[in-house]
mmCIF file of the C-alpha atoms, coordinates in Angstrom:
data_MODEL
# 
_entry.id   MODEL 
# 
loop_
_atom_site.group_PDB 
_atom_site.id 
_atom_site.type_symbol 
_atom_site.label_atom_id 
_atom_site.label_alt_id 
_atom_site.label_comp_id 
_atom_site.label_asym_id 
_atom_site.label_entity_id 
_atom_site.label_seq_id 
_atom_site.pdbx_PDB_ins_code 
_atom_site.Cartn_x 
_atom_site.Cartn_y 
_atom_site.Cartn_z 
_atom_site.occupancy 
_atom_site.B_iso_or_equiv 
_atom_site.pdbx_formal_charge 
_atom_site.auth_seq_id 
_atom_site.auth_comp_id 
_atom_site.auth_asym_id 
_atom_site.auth_atom_id 
_atom_site.pdbx_PDB_model_num 
ATOM 1  C CA . UNK A 1 1  ? -101.604 -117.343 159.593 1.00 0.00 ? 1  UNK A CA 1 
ATOM 2  C CA . UNK A 1 2  ? -100.925 -115.534 163.130 1.00 0.00 ? 2  UNK A CA 1 
ATOM 3  C CA . UNK A 1 3  ? -101.058 -112.111 163.946 1.00 0.00 ? 3  UNK A CA 1 
ATOM 4  C CA . UNK A 1 4  ? -98.577  -109.154 163.739 1.00 0.00 ? 4  UNK A CA 1 
ATOM 5  C CA . UNK A 1 5  ? -97.714  -108.277 167.306 1.00 0.00 ? 5  UNK A CA 1 
ATOM 6  C CA . UNK A 1 6  ? -97.772  -104.579 168.184 1.00 0.00 ? 6  UNK A CA 1 
ATOM 7  C CA . UNK A 1 7  ? -96.458  -101.539 170.399 1.00 0.00 ? 7  UNK A CA 1 
ATOM 8  C CA . UNK A 1 8  ? -98.612  -102.791 173.504 1.00 0.00 ? 8  UNK A CA 1 
ATOM 9  C CA . UNK A 1 9  ? -99.976  -105.876 172.652 1.00 0.00 ? 9  UNK A CA 1 
ATOM 10 C CA . UNK A 1 10 ? -99.366  -108.358 175.401 1.00 0.00 ? 10 UNK A CA 1 
ATOM 11 C CA . UNK A 1 11 ? -97.491  -111.481 176.383 1.00 0.00 ? 11 UNK A CA 1 
ATOM 12 C CA . UNK A 1 12 ? -99.137  -114.668 177.147 1.00 0.00 ? 12 UNK A CA 1 
ATOM 13 C CA . UNK A 1 13 ? -97.253  -114.369 181.086 1.00 0.00 ? 13 UNK A CA 1 
ATOM 14 C CA . UNK A 1 14 ? -95.592  -117.263 182.743 1.00 0.00 ? 14 UNK A CA 1 
ATOM 15 C CA . UNK A 1 15 ? -95.475  -116.885 187.058 1.00 0.00 ? 15 UNK A CA 1 
ATOM 16 C CA . UNK A 1 16 ? -94.985  -113.745 185.495 1.00 0.00 ? 16 UNK A CA 1 
ATOM 17 C CA . UNK A 1 17 ? -97.601  -110.936 185.102 1.00 0.00 ? 17 UNK A CA 1 
ATOM 18 C CA . UNK A 1 18 ? -98.508  -110.969 180.461 1.00 0.00 ? 18 UNK A CA 1 
ATOM 19 C CA . UNK A 1 19 ? -96.194  -107.986 179.162 1.00 0.00 ? 19 UNK A CA 1 
ATOM 20 C CA . UNK A 1 20 ? -95.993  -105.538 176.867 1.00 0.00 ? 20 UNK A CA 1 
ATOM 21 C CA . UNK A 1 21 ? -92.949  -105.133 174.061 1.00 0.00 ? 21 UNK A CA 1 
ATOM 22 C CA . UNK A 1 22 ? -90.529  -102.092 175.361 1.00 0.00 ? 22 UNK A CA 1 
ATOM 23 C CA . UNK A 1 23 ? -89.162  -101.802 172.126 1.00 0.00 ? 23 UNK A CA 1 
ATOM 24 C CA . UNK A 1 24 ? -90.278  -101.907 168.480 1.00 0.00 ? 24 UNK A CA 1 
ATOM 25 C CA . UNK A 1 25 ? -90.286  -100.136 164.985 1.00 0.00 ? 25 UNK A CA 1 
ATOM 26 C CA . UNK A 1 26 ? -91.285  -96.541  165.269 1.00 0.00 ? 26 UNK A CA 1 
ATOM 27 C CA . UNK A 1 27 ? -90.963  -96.724  161.395 1.00 0.00 ? 27 UNK A CA 1 
ATOM 28 C CA . UNK A 1 28 ? -93.240  -99.466  160.343 1.00 0.00 ? 28 UNK A CA 1 
ATOM 29 C CA . UNK A 1 29 ? -97.009  -99.889  161.832 1.00 0.00 ? 29 UNK A CA 1 
ATOM 30 C CA . UNK A 1 30 ? -99.890  -101.543 162.053 1.00 0.00 ? 30 UNK A CA 1 
ATOM 31 C CA . UNK A 1 31 ? -102.986 -100.432 162.787 1.00 0.00 ? 31 UNK A CA 1 
ATOM 32 C CA . UNK A 1 32 ? -101.197 -97.441  163.864 1.00 0.00 ? 32 UNK A CA 1 
ATOM 33 C CA . UNK A 1 33 ? -99.177  -99.138  166.270 1.00 0.00 ? 33 UNK A CA 1 
ATOM 34 C CA . UNK A 1 34 ? -95.577  -100.273 165.609 1.00 0.00 ? 34 UNK A CA 1 
ATOM 35 C CA . UNK A 1 35 ? -94.344  -103.369 164.917 1.00 0.00 ? 35 UNK A CA 1 
ATOM 36 C CA . UNK A 1 36 ? -92.218  -105.632 167.043 1.00 0.00 ? 36 UNK A CA 1 
ATOM 37 C CA . UNK A 1 37 ? -89.658  -107.529 165.642 1.00 0.00 ? 37 UNK A CA 1 
ATOM 38 C CA . UNK A 1 38 ? -86.504  -110.250 166.242 1.00 0.00 ? 38 UNK A CA 1 
ATOM 39 C CA . UNK A 1 39 ? -84.480  -108.554 169.073 1.00 0.00 ? 39 UNK A CA 1 
ATOM 40 C CA . UNK A 1 40 ? -87.112  -105.609 170.134 1.00 0.00 ? 40 UNK A CA 1 
ATOM 41 C CA . UNK A 1 41 ? -86.897  -106.414 174.387 1.00 0.00 ? 41 UNK A CA 1 
ATOM 42 C CA . UNK A 1 42 ? -90.320  -106.714 176.625 1.00 0.00 ? 42 UNK A CA 1 
ATOM 43 C CA . UNK A 1 43 ? -90.909  -104.759 179.389 1.00 0.00 ? 43 UNK A CA 1 
ATOM 44 C CA . UNK A 1 44 ? -88.954  -106.124 182.752 1.00 0.00 ? 44 UNK A CA 1 
ATOM 45 C CA . UNK A 1 45 ? -91.269  -107.609 185.110 1.00 0.00 ? 45 UNK A CA 1 
ATOM 46 C CA . UNK A 1 46 ? -91.276  -109.446 188.478 1.00 0.00 ? 46 UNK A CA 1 
ATOM 47 C CA . UNK A 1 47 ? -92.903  -113.158 189.874 1.00 0.00 ? 47 UNK A CA 1 
ATOM 48 C CA . UNK A 1 48 ? -92.277  -111.532 193.834 1.00 0.00 ? 48 UNK A CA 1 
ATOM 49 C CA . UNK A 1 49 ? -88.532  -110.455 194.109 1.00 0.00 ? 49 UNK A CA 1 
ATOM 50 C CA . UNK A 1 50 ? -87.480  -111.886 190.857 1.00 0.00 ? 50 UNK A CA 1 
ATOM 51 C CA . UNK A 1 51 ? -87.378  -109.710 188.361 1.00 0.00 ? 51 UNK A CA 1 
ATOM 52 C CA . UNK A 1 52 ? -85.986  -110.233 184.107 1.00 0.00 ? 52 UNK A CA 1 
ATOM 53 C CA . UNK A 1 53 ? -85.884  -108.897 180.702 1.00 0.00 ? 53 UNK A CA 1 
ATOM 54 C CA . UNK A 1 54 ? -86.035  -111.055 177.450 1.00 0.00 ? 54 UNK A CA 1 
ATOM 55 C CA . UNK A 1 55 ? -86.253  -110.143 173.339 1.00 0.00 ? 55 UNK A CA 1 
ATOM 56 C CA . UNK A 1 56 ? -88.349  -111.482 171.059 1.00 0.00 ? 56 UNK A CA 1 
ATOM 57 C CA . UNK A 1 57 ? -86.647  -114.157 169.273 1.00 0.00 ? 57 UNK A CA 1 
ATOM 58 C CA . UNK A 1 58 ? -89.611  -115.465 167.054 1.00 0.00 ? 58 UNK A CA 1 
ATOM 59 C CA . UNK A 1 59 ? -88.064  -115.802 163.455 1.00 0.00 ? 59 UNK A CA 1 
ATOM 60 C CA . UNK A 1 60 ? -90.198  -115.710 159.984 1.00 0.00 ? 60 UNK A CA 1 
ATOM 61 C CA . UNK A 1 61 ? -89.296  -114.554 155.967 1.00 0.00 ? 61 UNK A CA 1 
ATOM 62 C CA . UNK A 1 62 ? -91.335  -111.569 156.666 1.00 0.00 ? 62 UNK A CA 1 
ATOM 63 C CA . UNK A 1 63 ? -89.335  -108.497 158.210 1.00 0.00 ? 63 UNK A CA 1 
ATOM 64 C CA . UNK A 1 64 ? -89.509  -104.882 159.352 1.00 0.00 ? 64 UNK A CA 1 
ATOM 65 C CA . UNK A 1 65 ? -85.936  -103.028 158.669 1.00 0.00 ? 65 UNK A CA 1 
ATOM 66 C CA . UNK A 1 66 ? -84.116  -105.924 157.973 1.00 0.00 ? 66 UNK A CA 1 
ATOM 67 C CA . UNK A 1 67 ? -85.469  -108.439 161.354 1.00 0.00 ? 67 UNK A CA 1 
ATOM 68 C CA . UNK A 1 68 ? -88.504  -110.952 161.461 1.00 0.00 ? 68 UNK A CA 1 
ATOM 69 C CA . UNK A 1 69 ? -91.865  -109.327 162.587 1.00 0.00 ? 69 UNK A CA 1 
ATOM 70 C CA . UNK A 1 70 ? -93.264  -111.767 165.434 1.00 0.00 ? 70 UNK A CA 1 
ATOM 71 C CA . UNK A 1 71 ? -96.273  -113.318 165.560 1.00 0.00 ? 71 UNK A CA 1 
ATOM 72 C CA . UNK A 1 72 ? -98.817  -114.701 167.913 1.00 0.00 ? 72 UNK A CA 1 
ATOM 73 C CA . UNK A 1 73 ? -97.155  -117.856 169.477 1.00 0.00 ? 73 UNK A CA 1 
ATOM 74 C CA . UNK A 1 74 ? -93.922  -116.637 169.172 1.00 0.00 ? 74 UNK A CA 1 
ATOM 75 C CA . UNK A 1 75 ? -91.411  -117.201 171.915 1.00 0.00 ? 75 UNK A CA 1 
ATOM 76 C CA . UNK A 1 76 ? -89.214  -114.489 174.021 1.00 0.00 ? 76 UNK A CA 1 
ATOM 77 C CA . UNK A 1 77 ? -86.379  -115.287 175.581 1.00 0.00 ? 77 UNK A CA 1 
ATOM 78 C CA . UNK A 1 78 ? -87.703  -115.682 179.197 1.00 0.00 ? 78 UNK A CA 1 
ATOM 79 C CA . UNK A 1 79 ? -89.972  -118.345 178.687 1.00 0.00 ? 79 UNK A CA 1 
ATOM 80 C CA . UNK A 1 80 ? -92.590  -115.864 177.854 1.00 0.00 ? 80 UNK A CA 1 
ATOM 81 C CA . UNK A 1 81 ? -94.676  -116.644 174.219 1.00 0.00 ? 81 UNK A CA 1 
ATOM 82 C CA . UNK A 1 82 ? -96.289  -113.500 172.405 1.00 0.00 ? 82 UNK A CA 1 
ATOM 83 C CA . UNK A 1 83 ? -100.344 -113.543 172.623 1.00 0.00 ? 83 UNK A CA 1 
ATOM 84 C CA . UNK A 1 84 ? -101.931 -109.999 171.750 1.00 0.00 ? 84 UNK A CA 1 
ATOM 85 C CA . UNK A 1 85 ? -102.006 -109.451 167.791 1.00 0.00 ? 85 UNK A CA 1 
ATOM 86 C CA . UNK A 1 86 ? -103.612 -107.562 165.315 1.00 0.00 ? 86 UNK A CA 1 
ATOM 87 C CA . UNK A 1 87 ? -107.132 -109.184 164.561 1.00 0.00 ? 87 UNK A CA 1 
ATOM 88 C CA . UNK A 1 88 ? -106.995 -107.857 160.581 1.00 0.00 ? 88 UNK A CA 1 
ATOM 89 C CA . UNK A 1 89 ? -103.262 -108.139 159.510 1.00 0.00 ? 89 UNK A CA 1 
ATOM 90 C CA . UNK A 1 90 ? -101.826 -111.885 159.691 1.00 0.00 ? 90 UNK A CA 1 
ATOM 91 C CA . UNK A 1 91 ? -98.200  -113.191 158.430 1.00 0.00 ? 91 UNK A CA 1 
ATOM 92 C CA . UNK A 1 92 ? -98.212  -117.109 157.293 1.00 0.00 ? 92 UNK A CA 1 
# 
């Protein structure tokens, strides 16, 4: 089982620094923070002069507002990975 990714939870980072989500559910929360869903974006991040953004792309049966929730270890389209998450709300 893996923890649910929420507003403010950082990615693992790659050449780029760990990055928080830029969008998340405003209606459904875990531990008082919005739940991150499939298609939500991360904050644009830079490694030297190169900057990019990305979207959360984990696929699960558990959904929030019709979109898969994201859990620790899920991929992000830019090559990063979900890392921080709730320690007491899990899926799996």
